[in-house]
C-alpha positions as a Markdown table, in Angstrom:
| # | Residue | x | y | z |
|---|---|---|---|---|
| 1 | Unk | 12.8 | 11.2 | -6.5 |
| 2 | Unk | 13.0 | 14.5 | -5.9 |
| 3 | Unk | 14.3 | 15.6 | -2.5 |
| 4 | Unk | 10.9 | 16.3 | -1.1 |
| 5 | Unk | 9.5 | 12.9 | -2.0 |
| 6 | Unk | 8.8 | 10.6 | 0.7 |
| 7 | Unk | 10.8 | 7.1 | -0.7 |
| 8 | Unk | 8.8 | 3.8 | -0.9 |
| 9 | Unk | 9.6 | 1.0 | 1.8 |
| 10 | Unk | 8.7 | -2.4 | 0.6 |
| 11 | Unk | 8.0 | -4.6 | 3.6 |
| 12 | Unk | 6.6 | -6.9 | 1.7 |
| 13 | Unk | 4.6 | -7.6 | -2.5 |
| 14 | Unk | 5.5 | -5.8 | -5.6 |
| 15 | Unk | 3.5 | -4.8 | -8.3 |
| 16 | Unk | 5.5 | -6.3 | -11.5 |
| 17 | Unk | 3.5 | -7.5 | -14.9 |
| 18 | Unk | 2.1 | -10.3 | -14.4 |
| 19 | Unk | 0.4 | -10.7 | -12.5 |
| 20 | Unk | -1.0 | -6.7 | -13.0 |
| 21 | Unk | -1.9 | -5.8 | -16.7 |
| 22 | Unk | 0.6 | -3.3 | -17.9 |
| 23 | Unk | -2.4 | -0.7 | -17.2 |
| 24 | Unk | -2.9 | -1.6 | -13.9 |
| 25 | Unk | 0.8 | -1.7 | -13.0 |
| 26 | Unk | 1.3 | 2.1 | -14.6 |
| 27 | Unk | -1.9 | 3.0 | -12.5 |
| 28 | Unk | -0.3 | 1.8 | -9.2 |
| 29 | Unk | 3.1 | 3.4 | -10.2 |
| 30 | Unk | 1.0 | 7.2 | -10.8 |
| 31 | Unk | -1.0 | 6.7 | -7.5 |
| 32 | Unk | 2.1 | 5.9 | -5.4 |
| 33 | Unk | 4.2 | 8.5 | -6.8 |
| 34 | Unk | 1.5 | 11.1 | -5.8 |
| 35 | Unk | 1.5 | 9.7 | -2.0 |
| 36 | Unk | 5.2 | 10.1 | -2.1 |
| 37 | Unk | 4.6 | 13.4 | -3.2 |
| 38 | Unk | 2.3 | 14.2 | -0.3 |
| 39 | Unk | -1.3 | 13.7 | -1.9 |
| 40 | Unk | -3.7 | 12.1 | 0.6 |
| 41 | Unk | -5.4 | 10.1 | -2.1 |
| 42 | Unk | -9.4 | 9.9 | -1.6 |
| 43 | Unk | -12.3 | 7.1 | -2.5 |
| 44 | Unk | -12.1 | 5.4 | -5.2 |
| 45 | Unk | -8.1 | 5.8 | -5.4 |
| 46 | Unk | -7.4 | 5.2 | -1.7 |
| 47 | Unk | -9.7 | 4.1 | 1.7 |
| 48 | Unk | -8.2 | 4.1 | 5.5 |
| 49 | Unk | -7.8 | 1.2 | 6.4 |
| 50 | Unk | -7.7 | 1.7 | 10.8 |
| 51 | Unk | -8.0 | -2.0 | 11.9 |
| 52 | Unk | -4.6 | -2.2 | 10.9 |
| 53 | Unk | -2.8 | 0.7 | 12.4 |
| 54 | Unk | -3.0 | 4.8 | 12.6 |
| 55 | Unk | -2.4 | 6.2 | 9.1 |
| 56 | Unk | -2.8 | 2.8 | 7.0 |
| 57 | Unk | -4.6 | 2.8 | 4.0 |
| 58 | Unk | -6.3 | 0.6 | 1.3 |
| 59 | Unk | -4.8 | 1.2 | -2.3 |
| 60 | Unk | -7.4 | 0.4 | -5.0 |
| 61 | Unk | -6.5 | -1.0 | -8.7 |
| 62 | Unk | -8.9 | -2.2 | -10.4 |
| 63 | Unk | -7.9 | -4.5 | -13.3 |
| 64 | Unk | -9.5 | -6.7 | -16.0 |
| 65 | Unk | -8.1 | -9.7 | -14.5 |
| 66 | Unk | -9.2 | -8.7 | -11.1 |
| 67 | Unk | -9.4 | -6.1 | -8.0 |
| 68 | Unk | -6.0 | -5.7 | -6.1 |
| 69 | Unk | -5.4 | -3.7 | -3.6 |
| 70 | Unk | -2.0 | -2.3 | -1.9 |
| 71 | Unk | -2.2 | -2.1 | 2.2 |
| 72 | Unk | 0.4 | 1.1 | 2.9 |
| 73 | Unk | 1.7 | 3.3 | 5.7 |
| 74 | Unk | 2.2 | 7.2 | 5.7 |
| 75 | Unk | 5.2 | 8.2 | 7.8 |
| 76 | Unk | 6.8 | 11.1 | 8.5 |
| 77 | Unk | 9.8 | 10.4 | 6.1 |
| 78 | Unk | 8.8 | 7.3 | 4.2 |
| 79 | Unk | 5.5 | 5.5 | 2.8 |
| 80 | Unk | 5.6 | 2.0 | 4.0 |
| 81 | Unk | 4.1 | -1.1 | 1.8 |
| 82 | Unk | 3.0 | -3.7 | 3.6 |
| 83 | Unk | 1.1 | -6.0 | 1.8 |
| 84 | Unk | 0.1 | -6.5 | -2.5 |
| 85 | Unk | -3.0 | -9.0 | -2.6 |
| 86 | Unk | -5.8 | -9.6 | -5.1 |
| 87 | Unk | -8.9 | -9.1 | -2.9 |
| 88 | Unk | -11.7 | -11.4 | -3.6 |
| 89 | Unk | -13.9 | -10.5 | -1.5 |
| 90 | Unk | -15.7 | -7.3 | 0.3 |
| 91 | Unk | -13.8 | -7.2 | 3.4 |
| 92 | Unk | -9.9 | -7.4 | 3.3 |
| 93 | Unk | -9.1 | -10.7 | 5.1 |
| 94 | Unk | -8.6 | -11.0 | 8.9 |
| 95 | Unk | -5.6 | -12.7 | 7.6 |
| 96 | Unk | -4.4 | -9.6 | 5.8 |
| 97 | Unk | -4.7 | -7.9 | 8.7 |
| 98 | Unk | -2.4 | -9.3 | 11.0 |
| 99 | Unk | 0.4 | -10.3 | 9.0 |
| 100 | Unk | 0.1 | -6.2 | 8.2 |
| 101 | Unk | 0.1 | -5.8 | 12.4 |
| 102 | Unk | 3.2 | -8.3 | 12.8 |
| 103 | Unk | 5.4 | -6.6 | 9.6 |
| 104 | Unk | 4.5 | -3.1 | 11.3 |
| 105 | Unk | 5.2 | -4.1 | 14.8 |
| 106 | Unk | 8.7 | -5.6 | 13.9 |
| 107 | Unk | 9.5 | -3.0 | 11.3 |
| 108 | Unk | 9.1 | -0.2 | 14.5 |
| 109 | Unk | 11.0 | -2.5 | 16.6 |
| 110 | Unk | 13.9 | -2.3 | 14.2 |
| 111 | Unk | 13.6 | 1.7 | 13.5 |
| 112 | Unk | 13.5 | 2.9 | 17.0 |
| 113 | Unk | 16.6 | 1.0 | 17.7 |
């Protein structure tokens, strides 16, 4: 990782094969690397999720076995990975939103000590 790249901080989840296909895992890695380098990814790769918190987004990974989502927040010094899940409905499940909000609250409390 270059000195000007943001680290990934995994609060939950992982991207591995299986359940991701090798192609989907590589795509996720490529897109996460772009985020680390400071790129703001547009649709169809990513969309904002202000319902979770400011600076939160949903990374979209289409796979032959289904559609995956990686919920992340862009901080000044890092990219926080909040959740990785297989999406089966049009909307982000309320339970996922609440879990991500709780993880962010816990992270922010610890980080601001």
